[in-house]
DRENBA-963536 format. One record per residue (C-alpha): z, x, y. Coordinates in nm, 3 decimals. Layout:
<koldos>
<koldo pz="Z" px="X" py="Y"/>
...
</koldos>
This chain:
<koldos>
<koldo pz="13.703" px="-3.228" py="1.231"/>
<koldo pz="13.379" px="-3.317" py="1.021"/>
<koldo pz="13.089" px="-3.073" py="0.954"/>
<koldo pz="12.754" px="-3.260" py="0.940"/>
<koldo pz="12.502" px="-3.072" py="0.698"/>
<koldo pz="12.185" px="-3.121" py="0.836"/>
<koldo pz="11.991" px="-3.076" py="0.577"/>
<koldo pz="11.884" px="-3.193" py="0.250"/>
<koldo pz="12.063" px="-3.034" py="-0.075"/>
<koldo pz="11.849" px="-3.083" py="-0.374"/>
<koldo pz="11.905" px="-2.931" py="-0.690"/>
<koldo pz="12.145" px="-2.652" py="-0.542"/>
<koldo pz="11.829" px="-2.510" py="-0.280"/>
<koldo pz="11.811" px="-2.569" py="0.055"/>
<koldo pz="11.495" px="-2.738" py="0.176"/>
<koldo pz="11.393" px="-2.513" py="0.431"/>
<koldo pz="11.047" px="-2.486" py="0.651"/>
<koldo pz="10.825" px="-2.180" py="0.647"/>
<koldo pz="10.891" px="-2.108" py="0.970"/>
<koldo pz="11.246" px="-1.968" py="1.019"/>
<koldo pz="11.323" px="-2.024" py="1.369"/>
<koldo pz="11.121" px="-2.321" py="1.424"/>
<koldo pz="11.344" px="-2.497" py="1.165"/>
<koldo pz="11.634" px="-2.324" py="1.375"/>
<koldo pz="11.556" px="-2.464" py="1.672"/>
<koldo pz="11.486" px="-2.841" py="1.584"/>
<koldo pz="11.787" px="-2.851" py="1.367"/>
<koldo pz="11.968" px="-2.785" py="1.668"/>
<koldo pz="11.771" px="-2.982" py="1.878"/>
<koldo pz="11.824" px="-3.287" py="1.646"/>
<koldo pz="12.189" px="-3.230" py="1.634"/>
<koldo pz="12.219" px="-3.237" py="2.021"/>
<koldo pz="11.966" px="-3.571" py="1.987"/>
<koldo pz="12.250" px="-3.708" py="1.748"/>
<koldo pz="12.543" px="-3.600" py="1.989"/>
<koldo pz="12.677" px="-3.397" py="1.714"/>
<koldo pz="12.903" px="-3.098" py="1.881"/>
<koldo pz="12.804" px="-2.873" py="1.554"/>
<koldo pz="12.529" px="-2.797" py="1.306"/>
<koldo pz="12.511" px="-2.570" py="0.969"/>
<koldo pz="12.177" px="-2.412" py="0.975"/>
<koldo pz="12.071" px="-2.145" py="0.725"/>
<koldo pz="12.160" px="-1.818" py="0.768"/>
<koldo pz="11.890" px="-1.564" py="0.837"/>
<koldo pz="11.919" px="-1.268" py="1.086"/>
<koldo pz="11.648" px="-1.410" py="1.304"/>
<koldo pz="11.797" px="-1.749" py="1.336"/>
<koldo pz="12.140" px="-1.528" py="1.435"/>
<koldo pz="11.975" px="-1.328" py="1.706"/>
<koldo pz="11.779" px="-1.656" py="1.824"/>
<koldo pz="12.162" px="-1.820" py="1.810"/>
<koldo pz="12.274" px="-1.512" py="2.031"/>
<koldo pz="12.009" px="-1.559" py="2.293"/>
<koldo pz="12.094" px="-1.929" py="2.316"/>
<koldo pz="12.460" px="-1.882" py="2.361"/>
<koldo pz="12.419" px="-1.621" py="2.628"/>
<koldo pz="12.173" px="-1.866" py="2.814"/>
<koldo pz="12.425" px="-2.101" py="2.807"/>
<koldo pz="12.282" px="-2.382" py="2.562"/>
<koldo pz="12.493" px="-2.316" py="2.282"/>
<koldo pz="12.885" px="-2.230" py="2.297"/>
<koldo pz="12.924" px="-2.029" py="2.011"/>
<koldo pz="12.762" px="-1.923" py="1.672"/>
<koldo pz="12.945" px="-1.794" py="1.371"/>
<koldo pz="12.882" px="-1.745" py="0.989"/>
<koldo pz="13.019" px="-2.027" py="0.761"/>
<koldo pz="13.007" px="-2.079" py="0.390"/>
<koldo pz="12.875" px="-2.430" py="0.279"/>
<koldo pz="13.134" px="-2.680" py="0.206"/>
<koldo pz="13.305" px="-2.666" py="-0.162"/>
<koldo pz="13.145" px="-3.032" py="-0.242"/>
<koldo pz="12.802" px="-2.896" py="-0.209"/>
<koldo pz="12.588" px="-2.798" py="-0.479"/>
<koldo pz="12.507" px="-2.452" py="-0.346"/>
<koldo pz="12.862" px="-2.327" py="-0.240"/>
<koldo pz="12.760" px="-1.925" py="-0.282"/>
<koldo pz="12.495" px="-2.024" py="0.045"/>
<koldo pz="12.567" px="-1.877" py="0.394"/>
<koldo pz="12.510" px="-2.074" py="0.648"/>
<koldo pz="12.569" px="-2.031" py="1.056"/>
<koldo pz="12.798" px="-2.280" py="1.212"/>
<koldo pz="12.636" px="-2.357" py="1.589"/>
<koldo pz="12.870" px="-2.536" py="1.818"/>
<koldo pz="12.617" px="-2.719" py="2.085"/>
<koldo pz="12.684" px="-2.720" py="2.419"/>
<koldo pz="12.767" px="-3.038" py="2.681"/>
<koldo pz="12.801" px="-3.117" py="3.031"/>
<koldo pz="12.978" px="-3.436" py="3.115"/>
<koldo pz="12.902" px="-3.594" py="2.745"/>
<koldo pz="12.516" px="-3.504" py="2.752"/>
<koldo pz="12.385" px="-3.209" py="2.545"/>
<koldo pz="12.256" px="-2.960" py="2.841"/>
<koldo pz="11.956" px="-2.894" py="2.541"/>
<koldo pz="11.716" px="-3.170" py="2.599"/>
<koldo pz="11.435" px="-3.068" py="2.442"/>
<koldo pz="11.215" px="-2.749" py="2.274"/>
<koldo pz="10.842" px="-2.685" py="2.282"/>
<koldo pz="10.746" px="-2.472" py="1.987"/>
<koldo pz="10.483" px="-2.217" py="2.101"/>
<koldo pz="10.400" px="-1.953" py="1.840"/>
<koldo pz="10.375" px="-2.073" py="1.468"/>
<koldo pz="10.266" px="-1.915" py="1.119"/>
<koldo pz="9.903" px="-2.101" py="1.225"/>
<koldo pz="9.891" px="-1.927" py="1.555"/>
<koldo pz="10.094" px="-1.661" py="1.704"/>
<koldo pz="10.111" px="-1.615" py="2.115"/>
<koldo pz="10.151" px="-1.302" py="2.272"/>
<koldo pz="10.227" px="-1.231" py="2.670"/>
<koldo pz="10.236" px="-0.945" py="2.855"/>
<koldo pz="10.591" px="-0.881" py="3.103"/>
<koldo pz="10.328" px="-0.993" py="3.389"/>
<koldo pz="10.266" px="-1.325" py="3.217"/>
<koldo pz="10.622" px="-1.411" py="3.161"/>
<koldo pz="10.693" px="-1.618" py="3.498"/>
<koldo pz="10.355" px="-1.839" py="3.455"/>
<koldo pz="10.519" px="-1.937" py="3.118"/>
<koldo pz="10.866" px="-1.990" py="3.232"/>
<koldo pz="10.884" px="-2.242" py="3.490"/>
<koldo pz="11.151" px="-2.299" py="3.712"/>
<koldo pz="11.440" px="-2.495" py="3.691"/>
<koldo pz="11.630" px="-2.540" py="3.334"/>
<koldo pz="11.323" px="-2.384" py="3.128"/>
<koldo pz="11.386" px="-2.096" py="2.875"/>
<koldo pz="11.131" px="-1.893" py="2.687"/>
<koldo pz="11.251" px="-1.699" py="2.426"/>
<koldo pz="11.019" px="-1.395" py="2.323"/>
<koldo pz="11.025" px="-1.156" py="1.997"/>
<koldo pz="10.967" px="-0.834" py="2.124"/>
<koldo pz="10.974" px="-0.467" py="1.986"/>
<koldo pz="11.336" px="-0.457" py="2.137"/>
<koldo pz="11.486" px="-0.754" py="1.946"/>
<koldo pz="11.541" px="-1.128" py="2.016"/>
<koldo pz="11.547" px="-1.195" py="2.370"/>
<koldo pz="11.483" px="-1.484" py="2.680"/>
<koldo pz="11.197" px="-1.462" py="2.873"/>
<koldo pz="11.439" px="-1.366" py="3.184"/>
<koldo pz="11.571" px="-1.075" py="3.003"/>
<koldo pz="11.217" px="-0.895" py="2.873"/>
<koldo pz="11.095" px="-0.957" py="3.270"/>
<koldo pz="11.339" px="-0.740" py="3.419"/>
<koldo pz="11.285" px="-0.485" py="3.098"/>
<koldo pz="10.932" px="-0.530" py="3.159"/>
<koldo pz="10.818" px="-0.563" py="2.828"/>
<koldo pz="10.607" px="-0.828" py="2.638"/>
<koldo pz="10.576" px="-0.986" py="2.298"/>
<koldo pz="10.570" px="-1.295" py="2.085"/>
<koldo pz="10.639" px="-1.646" py="2.266"/>
<koldo pz="10.893" px="-1.837" py="2.001"/>
<koldo pz="10.962" px="-2.171" py="2.208"/>
<koldo pz="11.047" px="-2.288" py="2.502"/>
<koldo pz="11.362" px="-2.475" py="2.564"/>
<koldo pz="11.502" px="-2.707" py="2.873"/>
</koldos>
């Protein structure tokens, strides 16, 4: 099985965007559009938490910690290995919309979550004071937070 590193390694360092969540989600989206089963993404606690939410919501099969392959220059770096979920040879994840960016943070109260999270397969992922969670879970708990992205 071939693992594809969806990142550019330049002189031993990962090229990472400033906003880790956006980078993580876009890498997964690009891997799904390229029909990849697995993707390696940079390790960070917030990426791991977002990955757990996406597994719980059914967009990913699994997420686990891994090391970069020995051939890579930066072999000491930890990464997350993400397994993308497919239904009938089509990825469950079809598109992503980044809502909060470093230049614009969007916050919602618990009562506003159903307006953002429309019917159907669309899911909103929030960063709350109780951790990263889906909009559905935050609405049940009655807490609001920063809307990180929408996924469907």
